[in-house]
C-alpha positions in Angstrom: 0.0 0.0 0.0 1.4 3.4 -1.0 1.2 6.4 1.3 -1.5 8.2 -0.7 -3.7 5.1 -0.3 -2.9 5.0 3.4 -3.9 8.7 3.9 -7.1 8.0 1.9 -7.9 5.0 4.1 -7.4 7.1 7.3 -9.6 9.9 6.0 -12.4 7.5 5.0 -12.2 5.4 8.1 -15.0 5.7 10.7 -12.7 7.7 13.0 -11.4 10.0 10.2 -15.0 10.6 8.9 -16.3 11.3 12.4 -13.6 13.8 13.2 -14.0 15.6 9.8 -17.8 15.6 9.7 -18.8 16.2 13.3 -19.6 19.7 14.3 -17.8 19.4 17.6 -15.1 16.6 17.3 -12.5 18.6 15.4 -12.7 21.8 17.4 -12.7 19.9 20.7 -9.7 17.7 19.7 -7.9 20.8 18.4 -8.5 22.6 21.7 -7.3 19.7 23.8 -4.3 19.3 21.4 -3.3 23.0 21.9 -3.7 22.8 25.7 -1.6 19.7 25.8 1.1 21.2 23.5 1.2 24.3 25.6 1.7 22.2 28.7 4.5 20.2 27.0 6.3 23.3 25.9 5.8 25.2 29.1 7.0 22.4 31.3 10.0 21.7 29.1 10.8 25.5 29.1 11.0 25.4 32.9 13.8 22.8 32.7 15.5 24.4 29.7 15.6 27.8 31.4 17.2 26.1 34.4 19.8 24.5 32.1 20.5 27.9 30.7 20.9 29.4 34.2 18.1 31.9 33.6 15.6 30.6 36.1 15.4 28.5 39.3 19.1 28.8 39.9 18.8 27.8 43.5 16.9 24.6 42.7 18.8 21.5 41.7 18.4 20.5 38.1 17.3 17.0 39.1 14.5 18.5 41.3 13.3 20.7 38.4 13.4 17.7 36.1 11.7 15.3 38.5 8.9 17.8 39.2 8.2 18.7 35.5 8.7 15.3 33.7 5.4 13.8 34.7 3.6 16.7 33.2 5.7 16.6 30.1 5.0 13.0 29.4 1.3 13.1 30.3 0.7 16.1 28.2 2.9 14.7 25.3 0.8 11.5 25.3 -2.4 13.6 25.1 -1.0 15.8 22.4 0.1 12.7 20.4 -3.3 11.0 20.6 -5.3 14.2 19.8 -2.8 15.0 17.0 -3.2 11.6 15.5 -7.0 11.9 15.6 -6.9 15.3 14.0 -4.5 13.9 11.3 -7.1 11.2 10.4 -9.6 13.9 9.4 -7.5 15.3 6.5 -4.5 12.9 6.4 -3.6 13.6 2.7 -3.7 17.4 3.2 -1.6 17.2 6.4 0.9 14.9 4.8 1.4 17.1 1.8 1.7 20.3 3.8 5.3 21.4 4.1 4.6 23.1 7.4 3.2 19.9 8.9 6.3 18.1 7.6 8.5 20.8 9.3 6.6 20.5 12.5 7.1 16.7 12.5 10.8 17.2 11.7 11.4 19.6 14.5 9.4 17.4 16.9 11.8 14.5 16.0 14.9 16.8 16.4 13.6 18.0 19.8 13.3 14.3 20.8 16.8 13.5 19.5 18.2 16.5 21.4 16.6 15.2 24.6 18.0 11.7 24.0 21.5 13.0 23.3 21.3 15.2 26.4 20.2 12.2 28.6 22.7 9.8 27.2 25.7 12.0 27.4 25.4 15.2 29.5 22.9 13.9 32.1 25.4 11.1 33.2 27.4 13.7 35.0 24.5 15.7 36.5 25.7 14.7 40.0 28.7 16.9 39.5 26.8 20.1 38.5 23.3 19.5 39.7 23.2 22.4 42.2 25.6 24.8 40.5 24.3 28.1 39.2 26.7 27.9 36.3 26.2 24.7 34.3 28.3 22.9 31.7 28.3 24.2 28.1 26.7 21.0 26.9 23.7 21.5 29.3 23.3 25.1 28.2 23.4 24.0 24.5 20.8 21.3 25.2 18.5 23.7 26.9 18.9 26.5 24.3 18.4 24.2 21.3 15.5 22.5 23.1 13.7 25.9 23.5 14.4 26.7 19.8 13.2 23.4 18.5 10.0 23.5 20.6 9.3 27.1 19.5 9.7 25.9 15.9 7.2 23.0 16.6 4.7 25.6 17.9 5.3 28.0 15.0 4.9 25.4 12.2 1.9 23.9 14.0 0.3 27.3 14.0 1.0 27.9 10.3 -0.6 24.6 9.4 -4.0 26.0 10.2 -3.5 28.8 7.7 -2.1 26.6 4.9 -4.0 23.3 5.1 -6.0 23.7 1.9 -3.1 25.0 -0.2 -1.1 21.9 -0.6 -2.7 18.7 -2.0 
């Protein structure tokens, strides 16, 4: 099955048709998606700003991380589910939209940035956990994370204005 057929199958599925045709499903899912995404970005920003040394300088990085991560993962799961449901309503249009593609790209890059940070830099957190000045690698991870999530939000917002243009 090629991708175009897959997108058409999603759109014509019971779920895709319901989300697209219901008077309330799409706007409700979109609202939940936006709230979830704002929660993800906001809670990640708390940690990123700590890594940059711009906020919560007297709080250990591990404490900030431990207190925000449950919100990040819960909200991310909700954003992923609602995003997938929204996608089913116009899968072909979303898939062809370069802004949707860029949103997905930056989402993957943000995830990769987080993985690299946790595999390499986080290993030594016990050495700099309570310092007000953090290692350059931690600052780079925090700064790039903020940038990548801002790009996810920006491209996500542009999708709404360009959805019918690309087919």
